[in-house]
N, CA, C and O atoms as a DFTB+ gen file, in Angstrom:
244 C
 N C O
     1  1     -18.299      15.121      13.940
     2  2     -16.845      15.192      13.971
     3  2     -16.412      16.648      13.967
     4  3     -17.047      17.504      13.351
     5  1     -15.333      16.903      14.658
     6  2     -14.835      18.268      14.662
     7  2     -13.593      18.391      13.781
     8  3     -13.140      17.416      13.181
     9  1     -13.067      19.580      13.717
    10  2     -11.939      19.847      12.821
    11  2     -10.701      19.067      13.239
    12  3      -9.960      18.593      12.378
    13  1     -10.457      18.923      14.539
    14  2      -9.277      18.196      15.010
    15  2      -9.356      16.727      14.613
    16  3      -8.350      16.140      14.213
    17  1     -10.529      16.132      14.717
    18  2     -10.699      14.727      14.340
    19  2     -10.534      14.554      12.840
    20  3      -9.898      13.599      12.394
    21  1     -11.095      15.460      12.060
    22  2     -10.951      15.392      10.604
    23  2      -9.486      15.482      10.196
    24  3      -9.037      14.759       9.306
    25  1      -8.749      16.366      10.842
    26  2      -7.335      16.532      10.539
    27  2      -6.549      15.271      10.887
    28  3      -5.668      14.864      10.130
    29  1      -6.858      14.650      12.021
    30  2      -6.193      13.418      12.426
    31  2      -6.467      12.296      11.432
    32  3      -5.553      11.559      11.060
    33  1      -7.700      12.162      11.008
    34  2      -8.065      11.106      10.060
    35  2      -7.360      11.321       8.725
    36  3      -6.904      10.355       8.112
    37  1      -7.259      12.562       8.264
    38  2      -6.587      12.843       7.011
    39  2      -5.092      12.529       7.114
    40  3      -4.519      11.947       6.193
    41  1      -4.467      12.906       8.213
    42  2      -3.042      12.612       8.412
    43  2      -2.804      11.106       8.483
    44  3      -1.831      10.606       7.919
    45  1      -3.677      10.387       9.165
    46  2      -3.550       8.942       9.262
    47  2      -3.671       8.292       7.887
    48  3      -2.928       7.363       7.572
    49  1      -4.597       8.772       7.071
    50  2      -4.759       8.255       5.714
    51  2      -3.527       8.497       4.854
    52  3      -3.129       7.627       4.079
    53  1      -2.932       9.656       4.984
    54  2      -1.717       9.970       4.224
    55  2      -0.563       9.080       4.670
    56  3       0.203       8.594       3.837
    57  1      -0.434       8.864       5.966
    58  2       0.640       8.008       6.490
    59  2       0.485       6.580       5.997
    60  3       1.465       5.961       5.583
    61  1      -0.734       6.047       6.035
    62  2      -0.983       4.678       5.560
    63  2      -0.674       4.569       4.067
    64  3      -0.097       3.573       3.629
    65  1      -1.049       5.570       3.290
    66  2      -0.785       5.546       1.853
    67  2       0.708       5.584       1.560
    68  3       1.182       4.851       0.692
    69  1       1.449       6.419       2.262
    70  2       2.895       6.505       2.042
    71  2       3.568       5.181       2.419
    72  3       4.439       4.703       1.692
    73  1       3.177       4.594       3.534
    74  2       3.728       3.295       3.931
    75  2       3.409       2.240       2.879
    76  3       4.261       1.413       2.555
    77  1       2.200       2.260       2.349
    78  2       1.810       1.297       1.313
    79  2       2.601       1.502       0.034
    80  3       2.973       0.534      -0.629
    81  1       2.864       2.771      -0.323
    82  2       3.635       3.054      -1.533
    83  2       5.075       2.564      -1.407
    84  3       5.720       2.274      -2.414
    85  1       5.579       2.472      -0.193
    86  2       6.941       1.978       0.024
    87  2       6.952       0.458       0.167
    88  3       7.806      -0.210      -0.416
    89  1       6.023      -0.091       0.927
    90  2       6.035      -1.518       1.254
    91  2       5.544      -2.400       0.105
    92  3       6.079      -3.491      -0.093
    93  1       4.552      -1.963      -0.648
    94  2       4.003      -2.793      -1.733
    95  2       5.049      -3.193      -2.771
    96  3       5.132      -4.376      -3.102
    97  1       5.857      -2.263      -3.304
    98  2       6.873      -2.684      -4.279
    99  2       7.932      -3.607      -3.682
   100  3       8.432      -4.498      -4.370
   101  1       8.278      -3.405      -2.414
   102  2       9.270      -4.271      -1.774
   103  2       8.739      -5.695      -1.677
   104  3       9.439      -6.646      -2.025
   105  1       7.515      -5.844      -1.209
   106  2       6.905      -7.176      -1.085
   107  2       6.706      -7.788      -2.467
   108  3       6.945      -8.980      -2.659
   109  1       6.269      -6.975      -3.431
   110  2       6.034      -7.477      -4.785
   111  2       7.320      -8.011      -5.410
   112  3       7.301      -9.057      -6.059
   113  1       8.429      -7.312      -5.224
   114  2       9.709      -7.758      -5.770
   115  2      10.118      -9.096      -5.167
   116  3      10.595      -9.978      -5.880
   117  1       9.937      -9.249      -3.878
   118  2      10.282     -10.503      -3.213
   119  2       9.409     -11.659      -3.673
   120  3       9.809     -12.820      -3.587
   121  1       8.210     -11.338      -4.163
   122  2       7.297     -12.374      -4.637
   123  2       7.349     -12.552      -6.148
   124  3       6.567     -13.323      -6.703
   125  1       8.266     -11.845      -6.830
   126  2       8.430     -11.991      -8.275
   127  2       7.386     -11.263      -9.089
   128  3       7.092     -11.661     -10.216
   129  1       6.828     -10.216      -8.547
   130  2       5.794      -9.442      -9.243
   131  2       6.310      -8.050      -9.568
   132  3       7.386      -7.666      -9.111
   133  1       5.565      -7.300     -10.341
   134  2       5.978      -5.983     -10.821
   135  2       6.022      -4.956      -9.685
   136  3       5.008      -4.670      -9.048
   137  1       7.222      -4.408      -9.445
   138  2       7.369      -3.391      -8.408
   139  2       6.669      -2.092      -8.805
   140  3       6.042      -1.439      -7.971
   141  1       6.778      -1.722     -10.082
   142  2       6.146      -0.478     -10.545
   143  2       4.622      -0.586     -10.453
   144  3       3.944       0.337     -10.001
   145  1       4.112      -1.709     -10.883
   146  2       2.663      -1.918     -10.809
   147  2       2.145      -1.859      -9.386
   148  3       1.095      -1.271      -9.125
   149  1       2.878      -2.467      -8.466
   150  2       2.430      -2.479      -7.076
   151  2       2.736      -1.191      -6.344
   152  3       2.155      -0.935      -5.289
   153  1       3.646      -0.357      -6.882
   154  2       3.800       0.988      -6.341
   155  2       2.486       1.741      -6.542
   156  3       1.976       2.391      -5.629
   157  1       1.950       1.636      -7.768
   158  2       0.678       2.304      -8.043
   159  2      -0.481       1.615      -7.318
   160  3      -1.459       2.265      -6.950
   161  1      -0.371       0.317      -7.118
   162  2      -1.374      -0.375      -6.303
   163  2      -1.395       0.179      -4.891
   164  3      -2.466       0.392      -4.322
   165  1      -0.215       0.413      -4.321
   166  2      -0.140       1.016      -2.991
   167  2      -0.630       2.446      -2.973
   168  3      -1.237       2.894      -2.000
   169  1      -0.362       3.167      -4.059
   170  2      -0.797       4.565      -4.149
   171  2      -2.319       4.671      -4.212
   172  3      -2.921       5.449      -3.471
   173  1      -2.934       3.897      -5.087
   174  2      -4.375       4.023      -5.297
   175  2      -5.223       3.193      -4.332
   176  3      -6.362       3.557      -4.037
   177  1      -4.676       2.080      -3.839
   178  2      -5.450       1.213      -2.952
   179  2      -5.089       1.382      -1.481
   180  3      -5.849       0.973      -0.603
   181  1      -3.945       1.977      -1.210
   182  2      -3.533       2.214       0.176
   183  2      -3.343       0.916       0.938
   184  3      -2.695      -0.013       0.455
   185  1      -3.909       0.861       2.122
   186  2      -3.778      -0.315       2.981
   187  2      -4.361      -1.571       2.383
   188  3      -3.872      -2.669       2.651
   189  1      -5.393      -1.434       1.580
   190  2      -5.993      -2.602       0.917
   191  2      -4.991      -3.215      -0.065
   192  3      -4.894      -4.438      -0.168
   193  1      -4.251      -2.378      -0.781
   194  2      -3.218      -2.878      -1.694
   195  2      -2.133      -3.642      -0.959
   196  3      -1.628      -4.648      -1.458
   197  1      -1.778      -3.173       0.216
   198  2      -0.781      -3.851       1.038
   199  2      -1.287      -5.219       1.483
   200  3      -0.531      -6.191       1.490
   201  1      -2.537      -5.295       1.845
   202  2      -3.133      -6.581       2.234
   203  2      -3.182      -7.528       1.041
   204  3      -2.885      -8.714       1.181
   205  1      -3.553      -7.017      -0.128
   206  2      -3.663      -7.861      -1.324
   207  2      -2.309      -8.449      -1.697
   208  3      -2.200      -9.659      -1.899
   209  1      -1.272      -7.614      -1.791
   210  2       0.040      -8.130      -2.203
   211  2       0.612      -9.070      -1.148
   212  3       1.348      -9.998      -1.482
   213  1       0.284      -8.843       0.106
   214  2       0.752      -9.742       1.161
   215  2       0.116     -11.128       1.053
   216  3       0.740     -12.131       1.400
   217  1      -1.108     -11.178       0.576
   218  2      -1.837     -12.446       0.483
   219  2      -1.560     -13.207      -0.813
   220  3      -1.831     -14.405      -0.888
   221  1      -1.029     -12.536      -1.831
   222  2      -0.761     -13.212      -3.095
   223  2       0.391     -14.198      -2.964
   224  3       1.348     -13.940      -2.235
   225  1       0.305     -15.322      -3.662
   226  2       1.419     -16.285      -3.605
   227  2       2.586     -15.818      -4.470
   228  3       2.444     -14.904      -5.283
   229  1       3.739     -16.454      -4.285
   230  2       4.887     -16.134      -5.118
   231  2       4.595     -16.535      -6.552
   232  3       3.919     -17.531      -6.808
   233  1       5.113     -15.747      -7.481
   234  2       4.913     -16.008      -8.903
   235  2       6.085     -16.854      -9.418
   236  3       7.244     -16.454      -9.305
   237  1       5.780     -17.994      -9.969
   238  2       6.814     -18.884     -10.500
   239  2       6.863     -18.753     -12.012
   240  3       5.830     -18.802     -12.678
   241  1       8.060     -18.588     -12.551
   242  2       8.220     -18.440     -14.007
   243  2       8.412     -19.763     -14.662
   244  3       8.563     -19.832     -15.882
């Protein structure tokens, strides 16, 4: 890999993480789950966190 490819991969990773940090709490709130918790889920898990919260069922109280 060269420097240009490494830079592209790093930028792509940052973009996916930022999108996950925004989308995870929104989806979590709609499903009755903790928005703050899933903000950090999006931060630390990135795209995987987005997939996980999307697959979880709605929480019934």
